[in-house]
C-alpha positions, 0 to 999 in steps of 0.5 A: 446696493444694486437697484434690483436687490432693494425691496420694491415699493408697491403702490395701491389705488382703490375704490374708496371715498376721499375721506378714506385712505384710498392710496396705499404705499407698501414695501415688498420684502424681496426675501419672503414676499410679505407686504407692509404698509409704509404710507397712505393718502386720503383726499382723493376718490377712486384713484383707480389707476396711477403712473409713477415717476421713480426718478423724481419721486412723483406719483400721478393718479386719476380720480375716477368719478362720473361727472367731475373726473380729476387727475392729481399729482403727488410727491412721495418718499419711499424712506419716510412713506410720505405722500404729499399732494402737489396739485390737481386738474379736471380731466374734462370728462367722466370716469378717467381710468388710465394715464401714461407719463411721457419718458421726458417727464414733460407730458401726462396723457389721461384717458376718460371712459365717458363722454367721448372726451378720450385723451387729454394731454397735460404739460408737467413742470419739473416739480410735478405740477400739472398744467392746464390741458394742451390738447384733447382728442374726442372719440365718436361711434358705438359698438354692437352691445346696446348697453356696454357699447352705446358710445365710445369708451376709451379704456387705456393708453400705452406708449409704443416703446421707442417712439412718441406714438400711443395706442388707445383701446376703446371698449365702446367702438371695438377700435384701438386708435393710434396717435402720434404725440407732438412733444413740442406742443402736446398735440395728438395726431391720428395715425391709424384706427385698428378695428378689433373683432365685433363685440369684444371690447378692447380694454388693455394691451401689452407689448412683447419686449423684443418682437413687433407684437402687441397683445390686446385683452378684450373685456367682454370677449374673454379673449386675447388677440395677438397683433403684428405691430407697424411701429411707425404708424401703430397699425395692428394686424391680427394674427391669433385669437384665443379665449382667456378661459381654459377649455373654451374655443376662441370663437365662443365667448361667455357673455358674463365674463369680464377681463381686465389686466394683461402683462408680459413677463420681462423675459418675453416667455409668458403672458398673463391676463385676468378674468374677473368673473371666473376669478382667475389669472390666465397663463400663456406660453409665448413662442419664439414668433410671439404666438400664444399657447394657454398653459393654465388658469390659476385662481386669484385667491380672491374675487374679481382680480381687477389689477395685477403687477409683475415685480421687476427682477423678481419671481413675484406677481401681486394680484389686487382682488377688488371684491375680497378686499385683498392683495395676494402675493404669488410666486412664479414657478419655473414653468411660468405658473404663479402660486400663492405664497401665503402673504397678503395685504388687506385693503378696501376694494383695490383697483390698481397695483404697481411696483417699482424697484428702487428707493 
């Protein structure tokens, strides 16, 4: 059976205490788009972001707690639905919120939102055991918002495809940092500091699959910015800025809006971003040069769409609506616009959703 004809596995993380089932393992029926739970795990509080190593059957999750953040590794089995903890390590910071696995499987990079302790680099054993941090970088500074930008608040980390360089959006300083990873030692070296527009609060980003283009979504600015990427250094040059809300100009941001996730379709023809206050998924058409045109805002069929994922090789978009306790399945039409297909999965306060195609 071809990998792309198998029913995908779907991983869900939530804002739930360690006593509850905070991680859910689902199977998506490729034919009708329904979701069924095949596994679960407790013992971890607030696993709000995860990284999946499908080749080794490994799952890594942050435990987003304020004073004693941790990162946890698991072994999962898609056939039996079992999820077994391997070990855990402190993140040496507060509210760990994002992580990335190096393609070699030897390094795990984890971001802390609080305390300026931005990125910790952990060595990984072949069996998925997380070692003690090999290196940590700290951020400093503040932004213009007196509450949300009172200090550095790094929010995510993304590897520049084909390189050992990483981009780290920092909501608190309006910067996207570029780091080079030394894959022998785990050391991170600063390559560039990319200043975004004032008060926007860069949160997540996405890469165009073919062009040297990066799309950044700004949590407080209700905007997507388009940047030319210098791959070698991670230097970003803004070429376009658009509101994530239909009918709004790019220079008038509603202060109550908070954006979250941003993803580009496999084909590189559509971009999607979530508005957690308006409860919508913004849809953009991507031109041949990477520039954007908004073509719609689709209601998320719930409240506060914190996370969503595009399922590889399929027409499905899955949205985690945090405040209505529901994963909603959307199908994407030929025009790029997603619409609910009638299937959903009830789960308490979902904060992360990711899908893999394979066993």
